[in-house]
All heavy atoms as a GROMACS GRO file, in nm:
protein
  621
    1MET      N    1   9.640   9.760   7.895
    1MET     CA    2   9.762   9.682   7.914
    1MET      C    3   9.865   9.729   7.812
    1MET      O    4   9.830   9.753   7.697
    1MET     CB    5   9.728   9.534   7.897
    1MET     CG    6   9.846   9.444   7.919
    1MET     SD    7   9.798   9.284   7.985
    1MET     CE    8   9.853   9.295   8.150
    2THR      N    9   9.989   9.742   7.855
    2THR     CA   10  10.093   9.783   7.761
    2THR      C   11  10.122   9.669   7.665
    2THR      O   12  10.098   9.553   7.694
    2THR     CB   13  10.223   9.822   7.833
    2THR    OG1   14  10.280   9.706   7.891
    2THR    CG2   15  10.200   9.927   7.940
    3GLU      N   16  10.178   9.702   7.550
    3GLU     CA   17  10.207   9.600   7.449
    3GLU      C   18  10.322   9.509   7.489
    3GLU      O   19  10.333   9.397   7.442
    3GLU     CB   20  10.237   9.668   7.315
    3GLU     CG   21  10.116   9.734   7.255
    3GLU     CD   22  10.146   9.799   7.121
    3GLU    OE1   23  10.246   9.763   7.057
    3GLU    OE2   24  10.067   9.885   7.081
    4SER      N   25  10.409   9.554   7.577
    4SER     CA   26  10.527   9.475   7.611
    4SER      C   27  10.497   9.362   7.710
    4SER      O   28  10.572   9.267   7.718
    4SER     CB   29  10.637   9.566   7.668
    4SER     OG   30  10.592   9.629   7.785
    5ILE      N   31  10.390   9.374   7.785
    5ILE     CA   32  10.353   9.271   7.882
    5ILE      C   33  10.216   9.216   7.844
    5ILE      O   34  10.120   9.290   7.826
    5ILE     CB   35  10.344   9.330   8.025
    5ILE    CG1   36  10.481   9.376   8.071
    5ILE    CG2   37  10.288   9.228   8.123
    5ILE    CD1   38  10.581   9.265   8.095
    6LYS      N   39  10.208   9.084   7.831
    6LYS     CA   40  10.079   9.022   7.802
    6LYS      C   41  10.033   8.946   7.925
    6LYS      O   42  10.115   8.896   8.003
    6LYS     CB   43  10.087   8.932   7.679
    6LYS     CG   44  10.190   8.822   7.686
    6LYS     CD   45  10.196   8.749   7.553
    6LYS     CE   46  10.310   8.649   7.552
    6LYS     NZ   47  10.322   8.581   7.424
    7PRO      N   48   9.902   8.937   7.946
    7PRO     CA   49   9.852   8.864   8.062
    7PRO      C   50   9.887   8.716   8.052
    7PRO      O   51   9.904   8.663   7.942
    7PRO     CB   52   9.701   8.886   8.057
    7PRO     CG   53   9.671   8.930   7.919
    7PRO     CD   54   9.795   8.991   7.863
    8GLY      N   55   9.901   8.653   8.166
    8GLY     CA   56   9.930   8.510   8.168
    8GLY      C   57  10.022   8.475   8.282
    8GLY      O   58  10.045   8.554   8.374
    9ILE      N   59  10.076   8.354   8.276
    9ILE     CA   60  10.164   8.302   8.379
    9ILE      C   61  10.309   8.334   8.342
    9ILE      O   62  10.352   8.309   8.229
    9ILE     CB   63  10.147   8.150   8.396
    9ILE    CG1   64  10.003   8.114   8.430
    9ILE    CG2   65  10.245   8.095   8.500
    9ILE    CD1   66   9.955   8.163   8.565
   10TYR      N   67  10.382   8.387   8.439
   10TYR     CA   68  10.524   8.417   8.422
   10TYR      C   69  10.601   8.342   8.530
   10TYR      O   70  10.553   8.324   8.641
   10TYR     CB   71  10.550   8.567   8.438
   10TYR     CG   72  10.507   8.649   8.320
   10TYR    CD1   73  10.373   8.676   8.297
   10TYR    CD2   74  10.600   8.700   8.231
   10TYR    CE1   75  10.332   8.752   8.189
   10TYR    CE2   76  10.560   8.777   8.122
   10TYR     CZ   77  10.427   8.802   8.102
   10TYR     OH   78  10.388   8.878   7.994
   11ARG      N   79  10.723   8.301   8.496
   11ARG     CA   80  10.810   8.236   8.594
   11ARG      C   81  10.921   8.333   8.632
   11ARG      O   82  10.991   8.386   8.547
   11ARG     CB   83  10.870   8.108   8.538
   11ARG     CG   84  10.953   8.031   8.641
   11ARG     CD   85  10.994   7.893   8.593
   11ARG     NE   86  10.876   7.809   8.578
   11ARG     CZ   87  10.832   7.760   8.460
   11ARG    NH1   88  10.898   7.784   8.349
   11ARG    NH2   89  10.725   7.685   8.454
   12HIS      N   90  10.934   8.355   8.762
   12HIS     CA   91  11.041   8.439   8.816
   12HIS      C   92  11.172   8.362   8.804
   12HIS      O   93  11.172   8.238   8.807
   12HIS     CB   94  11.010   8.470   8.963
   12HIS     CG   95  11.100   8.570   9.024
   12HIS    ND1   96  11.212   8.533   9.096
   12HIS    CD2   97  11.097   8.705   9.025
   12HIS    CE1   98  11.272   8.641   9.140
   12HIS    NE2   99  11.205   8.747   9.099
   13PHE      N  100  11.282   8.432   8.790
   13PHE     CA  101  11.410   8.365   8.770
   13PHE      C  102  11.446   8.272   8.887
   13PHE      O  103  11.528   8.181   8.872
   13PHE     CB  104  11.523   8.466   8.744
   13PHE     CG  105  11.570   8.542   8.864
   13PHE    CD1  106  11.683   8.500   8.933
   13PHE    CD2  107  11.504   8.656   8.907
   13PHE    CE1  108  11.729   8.572   9.043
   13PHE    CE2  109  11.550   8.727   9.016
   13PHE     CZ  110  11.662   8.684   9.086
   14LYS      N  111  11.383   8.291   9.004
   14LYS     CA  112  11.407   8.202   9.118
   14LYS      C  113  11.314   8.081   9.118
   14LYS      O  114  11.325   7.996   9.205
   14LYS     CB  115  11.393   8.278   9.248
   14LYS     CG  116  11.501   8.383   9.268
   14LYS     CD  117  11.486   8.454   9.400
   14LYS     CE  118  11.595   8.559   9.418
   14LYS     NZ  119  11.575   8.635   9.543
   15GLY      N  120  11.219   8.075   9.021
   15GLY     CA  121  11.138   7.955   9.004
   15GLY      C  122  10.989   7.965   9.030
   15GLY      O  123  10.912   7.884   8.978
   16ASN      N  124  10.944   8.060   9.112
   16ASN     CA  125  10.801   8.070   9.141
   16ASN      C  126  10.723   8.125   9.022
   16ASN      O  127  10.778   8.198   8.940
   16ASN     CB  128  10.776   8.159   9.263
   16ASN     CG  129  10.818   8.092   9.392
   16ASN    OD1  130  10.805   7.972   9.407
   16ASN    ND2  131  10.869   8.170   9.485
   17GLU      N  132  10.595   8.090   9.016
   17GLU     CA  133  10.509   8.139   8.908
   17GLU      C  134  10.414   8.247   8.957
   17GLU      O  135  10.370   8.244   9.072
   17GLU     CB  136  10.432   8.022   8.845
   17GLU     CG  137  10.524   7.929   8.770
   17GLU     CD  138  10.451   7.823   8.692
   17GLU    OE1  139  10.329   7.803   8.710
   17GLU    OE2  140  10.519   7.758   8.610
   18TYR      N  141  10.383   8.339   8.865
   18TYR     CA  142  10.300   8.455   8.895
   18TYR      C  143  10.201   8.476   8.781
   18TYR      O  144  10.238   8.461   8.664
   18TYR     CB  145  10.386   8.581   8.910
   18TYR     CG  146  10.483   8.569   9.024
   18TYR    CD1  147  10.605   8.505   9.009
   18TYR    CD2  148  10.451   8.620   9.149
   18TYR    CE1  149  10.692   8.490   9.115
   18TYR    CE2  150  10.539   8.607   9.256
   18TYR     CZ  151  10.659   8.542   9.238
   18TYR     OH  152  10.745   8.528   9.343
   19LEU      N  153  10.080   8.513   8.815
   19LEU     CA  154   9.977   8.544   8.717
   19LEU      C  155   9.975   8.696   8.697
   19LEU      O  156   9.944   8.771   8.790
   19LEU     CB  157   9.840   8.496   8.766
   19LEU     CG  158   9.720   8.538   8.682
   19LEU    CD1  159   9.730   8.484   8.540
   19LEU    CD2  160   9.591   8.494   8.750
   20VAL      N  161  10.009   8.739   8.576
   20VAL     CA  162  10.000   8.882   8.543
   20VAL      C  163   9.858   8.910   8.499
   20VAL      O  164   9.806   8.849   8.406
   20VAL     CB  165  10.101   8.920   8.433
   20VAL    CG1  166  10.073   9.060   8.380
   20VAL    CG2  167  10.243   8.911   8.488
   21LEU      N  168   9.793   9.003   8.570
   21LEU     CA  169   9.653   9.036   8.544
   21LEU      C  170   9.637   9.154   8.451
   21LEU      O  171   9.550   9.155   8.364
   21LEU     CB  172   9.583   9.065   8.677
   21LEU     CG  173   9.585   8.948   8.776
   21LEU    CD1  174   9.543   8.994   8.914
   21LEU    CD2  175   9.496   8.837   8.725
   22ASP      N  176   9.721   9.256   8.470
   22ASP     CA  177   9.705   9.379   8.393
   22ASP      C  178   9.821   9.472   8.422
   22ASP      O  179   9.909   9.440   8.503
   22ASP     CB  180   9.573   9.447   8.431
   22ASP     CG  181   9.512   9.526   8.316
   22ASP    OD1  182   9.584   9.562   8.221
   22ASP    OD2  183   9.390   9.553   8.321
   23THR      N  184   9.819   9.588   8.359
   23THR     CA  185   9.911   9.696   8.392
   23THR      C  186   9.828   9.816   8.434
   23THR      O  187   9.710   9.826   8.399
   23THR     CB  188  10.003   9.732   8.274
   23THR    OG1  189   9.922   9.761   8.160
   23THR    CG2  190  10.102   9.622   8.243
   24ALA      N  191   9.890   9.904   8.509
   24ALA     CA  192   9.821  10.024   8.556
   24ALA      C  193   9.924  10.136   8.571
   24ALA      O  194  10.043  10.110   8.579
   24ALA     CB  195   9.753   9.997   8.691
   25ARG      N  196   9.876  10.258   8.576
   25ARG     CA  197   9.966  10.373   8.594
   25ARG      C  198   9.962  10.418   8.740
   25ARG      O  199   9.858  10.422   8.802
   25ARG     CB  200   9.922  10.488   8.505
   25ARG     CG  201   9.952  10.462   8.360
   25ARG     CD  202  10.007  10.586   8.300
   25ARG     NE  203  10.020  10.571   8.159
   25ARG     CZ  204  10.133  10.601   8.095
   25ARG    NH1  205  10.236  10.645   8.162
   25ARG    NH2  206  10.140  10.586   7.966
   26HIS      N  207  10.080  10.452   8.790
   26HIS     CA  208  10.092  10.509   8.925
   26HIS      C  209  10.030  10.649   8.922
   26HIS      O  210  10.059  10.729   8.832
   26HIS     CB  211  10.240  10.516   8.963
   26HIS     CG  212  10.263  10.552   9.105
   26HIS    ND1  213  10.243  10.679   9.154
   26HIS    CD2  214  10.308  10.478   9.208
   26HIS    CE1  215  10.274  10.682   9.283
   26HIS    NE2  216  10.314  10.559   9.318
   27SER      N  217   9.946  10.679   9.018
   27SER     CA  218   9.870  10.805   9.016
   27SER      C  219   9.958  10.930   9.036
   27SER      O  220   9.920  11.038   8.993
   27SER     CB  221   9.761  10.803   9.123
   27SER     OG  222   9.819  10.795   9.251
   28GLU      N  223  10.071  10.916   9.100
   28GLU     CA  224  10.157  11.033   9.125
   28GLU      C  225  10.267  11.048   9.020
   28GLU      O  226  10.299  11.159   8.979
   28GLU     CB  227  10.220  11.022   9.264
   28GLU     CG  228  10.119  11.019   9.377
   28GLU     CD  229  10.038  11.147   9.389
   28GLU    OE1  230  10.096  11.257   9.373
   28GLU    OE2  231   9.917  11.138   9.414
   29THR      N  232  10.326  10.936   8.978
   29THR     CA  233  10.442  10.943   8.889
   29THR      C  234  10.410  10.912   8.744
   29THR      O  235  10.493  10.933   8.656
   29THR     CB  236  10.551  10.844   8.934
   29THR    OG1  237  10.500  10.710   8.918
   29THR    CG2  238  10.591  10.868   9.079
   30ASN      N  239  10.292  10.857   8.719
   30ASN     CA  240  10.250  10.815   8.585
   30ASN      C  241  10.330  10.694   8.534
   30ASN      O  242  10.324  10.661   8.417
   30ASN     CB  243  10.257  10.931   8.486
   30ASN     CG  244  10.140  10.934   8.392
   30ASN    OD1  245  10.035  10.878   8.421
   30ASN    ND2  246  10.158  10.999   8.279
   31GLU      N  247  10.407  10.631   8.622
   31GLU     CA  248  10.488  10.516   8.585
   31GLU      C  249  10.399  10.393   8.565
   31GLU      O  250  10.305  10.371   8.640
   31GLU     CB  251  10.589  10.487   8.698
   31GLU     CG  252  10.677  10.369   8.672
   31GLU     CD  253  10.773  10.342   8.788
   31GLU    OE1  254  10.751  10.393   8.900
   31GLU    OE2  255  10.870  10.269   8.765
   32TRP      N  256  10.430  10.313   8.462
   32TRP     CA  257  10.357  10.189   8.440
   32TRP      C  258  10.394  10.087   8.545
   32TRP      O  259  10.512  10.069   8.578
   32TRP     CB  260  10.386  10.132   8.302
   32TRP     CG  261  10.310  10.200   8.193
   32TRP    CD1  262  10.359  10.290   8.103
   32TRP    CD2  263  10.171  10.186   8.164
   32TRP    NE1  264  10.258  10.332   8.019
   32TRP    CE2  265  10.142  10.269   8.055
   32TRP    CE3  266  10.068  10.110   8.220
   32TRP    CZ2  267  10.015  10.279   8.000
   32TRP    CZ3  268   9.941  10.120   8.166
   32TRP    CH2  269   9.915  10.203   8.057
   33MET      N  270  10.292  10.018   8.598
   33MET     CA  271  10.310   9.914   8.699
   33MET      C  272  10.246   9.785   8.646
   33MET      O  273  10.149   9.790   8.571
   33MET     CB  274  10.240   9.954   8.830
   33MET     CG  275  10.278  10.091   8.883
   33MET     SD  276  10.448  10.105   8.933
   33MET     CE  277  10.439  10.032   9.094
   34VAL      N  278  10.298   9.671   8.688
   34VAL     CA  279  10.241   9.541   8.653
   34VAL      C  280  10.163   9.492   8.774
   34VAL      O  281  10.214   9.490   8.886
   34VAL     CB  282  10.352   9.440   8.616
   34VAL    CG1  283  10.292   9.303   8.586
   34VAL    CG2  284  10.432   9.490   8.496
   35VAL      N  285  10.037   9.453   8.752
   35VAL     CA  286   9.952   9.398   8.857
   35VAL      C  287   9.959   9.246   8.844
   35VAL      O  288   9.925   9.191   8.739
   35VAL     CB  289   9.806   9.446   8.843
   35VAL    CG1  290   9.720   9.391   8.956
   35VAL    CG2  291   9.800   9.598   8.838
   36TYR      N  292  10.005   9.181   8.951
   36TYR     CA  293  10.024   9.036   8.942
   36TYR      C  294   9.987   8.966   9.072
   36TYR      O  295   9.971   9.030   9.175
   36TYR     CB  296  10.168   9.003   8.900
   36TYR     CG  297  10.274   9.040   9.002
   36TYR    CD1  298  10.324   8.947   9.090
   36TYR    CD2  299  10.325   9.169   9.007
   36TYR    CE1  300  10.422   8.980   9.183
   36TYR    CE2  301  10.424   9.203   9.098
   36TYR     CZ  302  10.472   9.108   9.185
   36TYR     OH  303  10.568   9.141   9.276
   37GLN      N  304   9.974   8.834   9.062
   37GLN     CA  305   9.933   8.752   9.176
   37GLN      C  306  10.022   8.629   9.184
   37GLN      O  307  10.028   8.549   9.090
   37GLN     CB  308   9.787   8.709   9.157
   37GLN     CG  309   9.731   8.628   9.269
   37GLN     CD  310   9.588   8.588   9.239
   37GLN    OE1  311   9.555   8.545   9.128
   37GLN    NE2  312   9.502   8.603   9.337
   38PRO      N  313  10.092   8.612   9.297
   38PRO     CA  314  10.171   8.490   9.314
   38PRO      C  315  10.080   8.367   9.306
   38PRO      O  316   9.966   8.371   9.351
   38PRO     CB  317  10.230   8.503   9.456
   38PRO     CG  318  10.221   8.648   9.488
   38PRO     CD  319  10.102   8.700   9.415
   39GLN      N  320  10.130   8.261   9.248
   39GLN     CA  321  10.052   8.138   9.237
   39GLN      C  322  10.088   8.040   9.349
   39GLN      O  323  10.085   7.919   9.330
   39GLN     CB  324  10.072   8.077   9.098
   39GLN     CG  325  10.021   8.166   8.987
   39GLN     CD  326   9.873   8.196   9.002
   39GLN    OE1  327   9.790   8.111   8.973
   39GLN    NE2  328   9.839   8.316   9.046
   40TYR      N  329  10.120   8.095   9.463
   40TYR     CA  330  10.154   8.016   9.582
   40TYR      C  331  10.116   8.100   9.704
   40TYR      O  332  10.089   8.220   9.691
   40TYR     CB  333  10.303   7.981   9.584
   40TYR     CG  334  10.392   8.103   9.586
   40TYR    CD1  335  10.433   8.159   9.706
   40TYR    CD2  336  10.432   8.164   9.468
   40TYR    CE1  337  10.512   8.273   9.709
   40TYR    CE2  338  10.511   8.278   9.470
   40TYR     CZ  339  10.552   8.331   9.590
   40TYR     OH  340  10.629   8.445   9.592
   41GLY      N  341  10.114   8.041   9.820
   41GLY     CA  342  10.086   8.114   9.944
   41GLY      C  343   9.948   8.177   9.945
   41GLY      O  344   9.851   8.117   9.898
   42GLU      N  345   9.939   8.298   9.998
   42GLU     CA  346   9.810   8.366  10.014
   42GLU      C  347   9.753   8.420   9.883
   42GLU      O  348   9.638   8.460   9.877
   42GLU     CB  349   9.824   8.479  10.116
   42GLU     CG  350   9.855   8.429  10.255
   42GLU     CD  351   9.865   8.541  10.356
   42GLU    OE1  352   9.810   8.651  10.332
   42GLU    OE2  353   9.929   8.518  10.459
   43LYS      N  354   9.833   8.429   9.781
   43LYS     CA  355   9.791   8.474   9.648
   43LYS      C  356   9.732   8.615   9.648
   43LYS      O  357   9.638   8.643   9.574
   43LYS     CB  358   9.693   8.376   9.584
   43LYS     CG  359   9.755   8.240   9.558
   43LYS     CD  360   9.660   8.152   9.480
   43LYS     CE  361   9.726   8.018   9.450
   43LYS     NZ  362   9.641   7.934   9.368
   44GLY      N  363   9.788   8.703   9.728
   44GLY     CA  364   9.743   8.842   9.728
   44GLY      C  365   9.784   8.914   9.601
   44GLY      O  366   9.866   8.864   9.523
   45LEU      N  367   9.726   9.030   9.577
   45LEU     CA  368   9.761   9.110   9.460
   45LEU      C  369   9.880   9.200   9.493
   45LEU      O  370   9.887   9.258   9.601
   45LEU     CB  371   9.643   9.196   9.414
   45LEU     CG  372   9.524   9.120   9.357
   45LEU    CD1  373   9.415   9.219   9.316
   45LEU    CD2  374   9.564   9.034   9.238
   46TRP      N  375   9.972   9.212   9.396
   46TRP     CA  376  10.091   9.293   9.412
   46TRP      C  377  10.110   9.377   9.286
   46TRP      O  378  10.056   9.347   9.180
   46TRP     CB  379  10.214   9.202   9.428
   46TRP     CG  380  10.213   9.126   9.556
   46TRP    CD1  381  10.144   9.011   9.583
   46TRP    CD2  382  10.281   9.160   9.676
   46TRP    NE1  383  10.167   8.970   9.712
   46TRP    CE2  384  10.252   9.059   9.771
   46TRP    CE3  385  10.366   9.263   9.712
   46TRP    CZ2  386  10.303   9.061   9.899
   46TRP    CZ3  387  10.418   9.264   9.840
   46TRP    CH2  388  10.387   9.164   9.933
   47VAL      N  389  10.189   9.484   9.300
   47VAL     CA  390  10.231   9.564   9.184
   47VAL      C  391  10.382   9.578   9.188
   47VAL      O  392  10.443   9.575   9.295
   47VAL     CB  393  10.164   9.703   9.178
   47VAL    CG1  394  10.014   9.690   9.160
   47VAL    CG2  395  10.198   9.786   9.298
   48ARG      N  396  10.440   9.592   9.070
   48ARG     CA  397  10.583   9.611   9.055
   48ARG      C  398  10.602   9.704   8.936
   48ARG      O  399  10.530   9.690   8.836
   48ARG     CB  400  10.650   9.476   9.029
   48ARG     CG  401  10.799   9.483   9.006
   48ARG     CD  402  10.855   9.347   8.970
   48ARG     NE  403  10.847   9.254   9.079
   48ARG     CZ  404  10.950   9.216   9.153
   48ARG    NH1  405  11.071   9.263   9.127
   48ARG    NH2  406  10.934   9.129   9.250
   49PRO      N  407  10.697   9.796   8.941
   49PRO     CA  408  10.720   9.881   8.824
   49PRO      C  409  10.749   9.797   8.699
   49PRO      O  410  10.822   9.697   8.706
   49PRO     CB  411  10.843   9.963   8.863
   49PRO     CG  412  10.840   9.965   9.013
   49PRO     CD  413  10.786   9.831   9.052
   50LEU      N  414  10.689   9.835   8.588
   50LEU     CA  415  10.708   9.764   8.462
   50LEU      C  416  10.856   9.756   8.428
   50LEU      O  417  10.904   9.651   8.384
   50LEU     CB  418  10.631   9.835   8.350
   50LEU     CG  419  10.649   9.780   8.209
   50LEU    CD1  420  10.597   9.637   8.199
   50LEU    CD2  421  10.579   9.870   8.109
   51SER      N  422  10.930   9.863   8.450
   51SER     CA  423  11.072   9.863   8.418
   51SER      C  424  11.146   9.754   8.495
   51SER      O  425  11.236   9.688   8.441
   51SER     CB  426  11.134  10.000   8.446
   51SER     OG  427  11.118  10.033   8.583
   52MET      N  428  11.110   9.730   8.619
   52MET     CA  429  11.173   9.626   8.700
   52MET      C  430  11.126   9.488   8.654
   52MET      O  431  11.205   9.393   8.649
   52MET     CB  432  11.141   9.647   8.847
   52MET     CG  433  11.205   9.545   8.939
   52MET     SD  434  11.155   9.568   9.110
   52MET     CE  435  11.278   9.686   9.161
   53PHE      N  436  10.999   9.476   8.619
   53PHE     CA  437  10.943   9.349   8.574
   53PHE      C  438  11.014   9.301   8.448
   53PHE      O  439  11.040   9.182   8.431
   53PHE     CB  440  10.792   9.364   8.549
   53PHE     CG  441  10.719   9.234   8.534
   53PHE    CD1  442  10.664   9.172   8.644
   53PHE    CD2  443  10.706   9.174   8.410
   53PHE    CE1  444  10.596   9.051   8.632
   53PHE    CE2  445  10.639   9.054   8.396
   53PHE     CZ  446  10.584   8.992   8.507
   54GLU      N  447  11.046   9.395   8.358
   54GLU     CA  448  11.104   9.361   8.228
   54GLU      C  449  11.257   9.349   8.230
   54GLU      O  450  11.315   9.303   8.132
   54GLU     CB  451  11.066   9.466   8.124
   54GLU     CG  452  10.921   9.468   8.091
   54GLU     CD  453  10.888   9.571   7.986
   54GLU    OE1  454  10.939   9.684   7.993
   54GLU    OE2  455  10.810   9.537   7.895
   55GLU      N  456  11.321   9.388   8.338
   55GLU     CA  457  11.467   9.390   8.337
   55GLU      C  458  11.528   9.250   8.343
   55GLU      O  459  11.463   9.153   8.380
   55GLU     CB  460  11.521   9.476   8.451
   55GLU     CG  461  11.506   9.416   8.588
   55GLU     CD  462  11.546   9.512   8.699
   55GLU    OE1  463  11.592   9.625   8.671
   55GLU    OE2  464  11.532   9.474   8.816
   56SER      N  465  11.655   9.244   8.309
   56SER     CA  466  11.732   9.121   8.319
   56SER      C  467  11.811   9.122   8.449
   56SER      O  468  11.845   9.227   8.501
   56SER     CB  469  11.829   9.111   8.201
   56SER     OG  470  11.759   9.096   8.081
   57VAL      N  471  11.838   9.002   8.498
   57VAL     CA  472  11.917   8.986   8.620
   57VAL      C  473  12.034   8.893   8.589
   57VAL      O  474  12.025   8.808   8.500
   57VAL     CB  475  11.833   8.930   8.736
   57VAL    CG1  476  11.726   9.029   8.779
   57VAL    CG2  477  11.770   8.798   8.699
   58GLU      N  478  12.143   8.910   8.662
   58GLU     CA  479  12.259   8.825   8.642
   58GLU      C  480  12.252   8.706   8.737
   58GLU      O  481  12.238   8.723   8.858
   58GLU     CB  482  12.387   8.903   8.665
   58GLU     CG  483  12.511   8.826   8.629
   58GLU     CD  484  12.638   8.908   8.639
   58GLU    OE1  485  12.630   9.029   8.669
   58GLU    OE2  486  12.745   8.849   8.618
   59VAL      N  487  12.260   8.587   8.680
   59VAL     CA  488  12.256   8.463   8.758
   59VAL      C  489  12.375   8.378   8.713
   59VAL      O  490  12.384   8.340   8.596
   59VAL     CB  491  12.124   8.385   8.736
   59VAL    CG1  492  12.124   8.257   8.816
   59VAL    CG2  493  12.004   8.472   8.770
   60ASN      N  494  12.465   8.352   8.804
   60ASN     CA  495  12.584   8.271   8.774
   60ASN      C  496  12.659   8.322   8.651
   60ASN      O  497  12.700   8.244   8.564
   60ASN     CB  498  12.547   8.124   8.755
   60ASN     CG  499  12.487   8.064   8.880
   60ASN    OD1  500  12.526   8.098   8.992
   60ASN    ND2  501  12.391   7.975   8.863
   61GLY      N  502  12.673   8.454   8.642
   61GLY     CA  503  12.748   8.515   8.534
   61GLY      C  504  12.673   8.530   8.403
   61GLY      O  505  12.730   8.579   8.305
   62GLN      N  506  12.548   8.488   8.398
   62GLN     CA  507  12.468   8.501   8.276
   62GLN      C  508  12.346   8.587   8.303
   62GLN      O  509  12.288   8.581   8.411
   62GLN     CB  510  12.423   8.365   8.225
   62GLN     CG  511  12.537   8.277   8.181
   62GLN     CD  512  12.487   8.148   8.119
   62GLN    OE1  513  12.375   8.103   8.145
   62GLN    NE2  514  12.570   8.086   8.036
   63PHE      N  515  12.305   8.666   8.204
   63PHE     CA  516  12.187   8.749   8.217
   63PHE      C  517  12.065   8.676   8.165
   63PHE      O  518  12.071   8.610   8.061
   63PHE     CB  519  12.206   8.882   8.143
   63PHE     CG  520  12.297   8.975   8.216
   63PHE    CD1  521  12.433   8.976   8.188
   63PHE    CD2  522  12.248   9.059   8.315
   63PHE    CE1  523  12.518   9.061   8.257
   63PHE    CE2  524  12.332   9.143   8.385
   63PHE     CZ  525  12.468   9.145   8.355
   64LYS      N  526  11.956   8.686   8.242
   64LYS     CA  527  11.830   8.625   8.203
   64LYS      C  528  11.717   8.716   8.247
   64LYS      O  529  11.735   8.799   8.336
   64LYS     CB  530  11.817   8.485   8.261
   64LYS     CG  531  11.822   8.478   8.411
   64LYS     CD  532  11.832   8.337   8.466
   64LYS     CE  533  11.732   8.244   8.410
   64LYS     NZ  534  11.735   8.108   8.460
   65PRO      N  535  11.598   8.702   8.188
   65PRO     CA  536  11.485   8.787   8.228
   65PRO      C  537  11.448   8.762   8.374
   65PRO      O  538  11.451   8.649   8.421
   65PRO     CB  539  11.371   8.742   8.137
   65PRO     CG  540  11.431   8.658   8.032
   65PRO     CD  541  11.562   8.607   8.083
   66ARG      N  542  11.411   8.871   8.444
   66ARG     CA  543  11.361   8.856   8.582
   66ARG      C  544  11.234   8.771   8.582
   66ARG      O  545  11.215   8.683   8.663
   66ARG     CB  546  11.332   8.993   8.643
   66ARG     CG  547  11.280   8.985   8.786
   66ARG     CD  548  11.252   9.122   8.844
   66ARG     NE  549  11.370   9.202   8.858
   66ARG     CZ  550  11.453   9.197   8.963
   66ARG    NH1  551  11.429   9.114   9.061
   66ARG    NH2  552  11.558   9.274   8.966
   67PHE      N  553  11.143   8.798   8.486
   67PHE     CA  554  11.020   8.722   8.468
   67PHE      C  555  11.013   8.676   8.323
   67PHE      O  556  11.032   8.756   8.232
   67PHE     CB  557  10.896   8.808   8.498
   67PHE     CG  558  10.880   8.842   8.643
   67PHE    CD1  559  10.932   8.958   8.695
   67PHE    CD2  560  10.809   8.757   8.728
   67PHE    CE1  561  10.916   8.991   8.830
   67PHE    CE2  562  10.792   8.788   8.862
   67PHE     CZ  563  10.846   8.906   8.912
   68GLU      N  564  10.981   8.550   8.303
   68GLU     CA  565  10.970   8.494   8.169
   68GLU      C  566  10.829   8.441   8.147
   68GLU      O  567  10.776   8.366   8.230
   68GLU     CB  568  11.071   8.381   8.152
   68GLU     CG  569  11.080   8.327   8.014
   68GLU     CD  570  11.195   8.227   8.000
   68GLU    OE1  571  11.255   8.187   8.100
   68GLU    OE2  572  11.222   8.189   7.885
   69TRP      N  573  10.767   8.480   8.034
   69TRP     CA  574  10.631   8.437   8.002
   69TRP      C  575  10.630   8.286   7.985
   69TRP      O  576  10.715   8.229   7.917
   69TRP     CB  577  10.582   8.507   7.878
   69TRP     CG  578  10.436   8.491   7.853
   69TRP    CD1  579  10.335   8.564   7.907
   69TRP    CD2  580  10.372   8.397   7.766
   69TRP    NE1  581  10.213   8.522   7.862
   69TRP    CE2  582  10.233   8.418   7.774
   69TRP    CE3  583  10.419   8.296   7.684
   69TRP    CZ2  584  10.141   8.345   7.702
   69TRP    CZ3  585  10.327   8.221   7.612
   69TRP    CH2  586  10.190   8.246   7.622
   70VAL      N  587  10.530   8.218   8.045
   70VAL     CA  588  10.517   8.072   8.035
   70VAL      C  589  10.400   8.035   7.946
   70VAL      O  590  10.415   7.959   7.850
   70VAL     CB  591  10.501   8.009   8.176
   70VAL    CG1  592  10.474   7.861   8.167
   70VAL    CG2  593  10.622   8.037   8.262
   71CYS      N  594  10.280   8.086   7.978
   71CYS     CA  595  10.161   8.050   7.903
   71CYS      C  596  10.044   8.142   7.938
   71CYS      O  597  10.052   8.219   8.034
   71CYS     CB  598  10.121   7.905   7.932
   71CYS     SG  599  10.075   7.873   8.104
   72LYS      N  600   9.937   8.129   7.863
   72LYS     CA  601   9.813   8.200   7.895
   72LYS      C  602   9.756   8.142   8.023
   72LYS      O  603   9.776   8.024   8.053
   72LYS     CB  604   9.710   8.183   7.783
   72LYS     CG  605   9.740   8.258   7.659
   72LYS     CD  606   9.624   8.239   7.561
   72LYS     CE  607   9.649   8.312   7.433
   72LYS     NZ  608   9.536   8.295   7.340
   73ALA      N  609   9.683   8.223   8.096
   73ALA     CA  610   9.614   8.174   8.215
   73ALA      C  611   9.487   8.101   8.174
   73ALA      O  612   9.428   8.130   8.070
   73ALA     CB  613   9.580   8.290   8.307
   74ASN      N  614   9.444   8.008   8.255
   74ASN     CA  615   9.320   7.935   8.227
   74ASN      C  616   9.199   8.019   8.250
   74ASN      O  617   9.188   8.101   8.328
   74ASN     CB  618   9.312   7.809   8.314
   74ASN     CG  619   9.421   7.711   8.274
   74ASN    OD1  620   9.464   7.709   8.160
   74ASN    ND2  621   9.464   7.630   8.368
   0.00000   0.00000   0.00000
């Protein structure tokens, strides 16, 4: 796992929560990816580029993290 992302529950700027399980490298590009699981719906596993996971988004003229750490997972 990279040092910038720790496992646990994160809240997306739109309100849903996601469990970050780990990070992994893309086999072709060597890019770091975040492995996560939505805490709603079917709860399938997803990946997103680390750079996108860590970026800020503009909401009502203010910048905030796309995903914000909430707590450790149980």
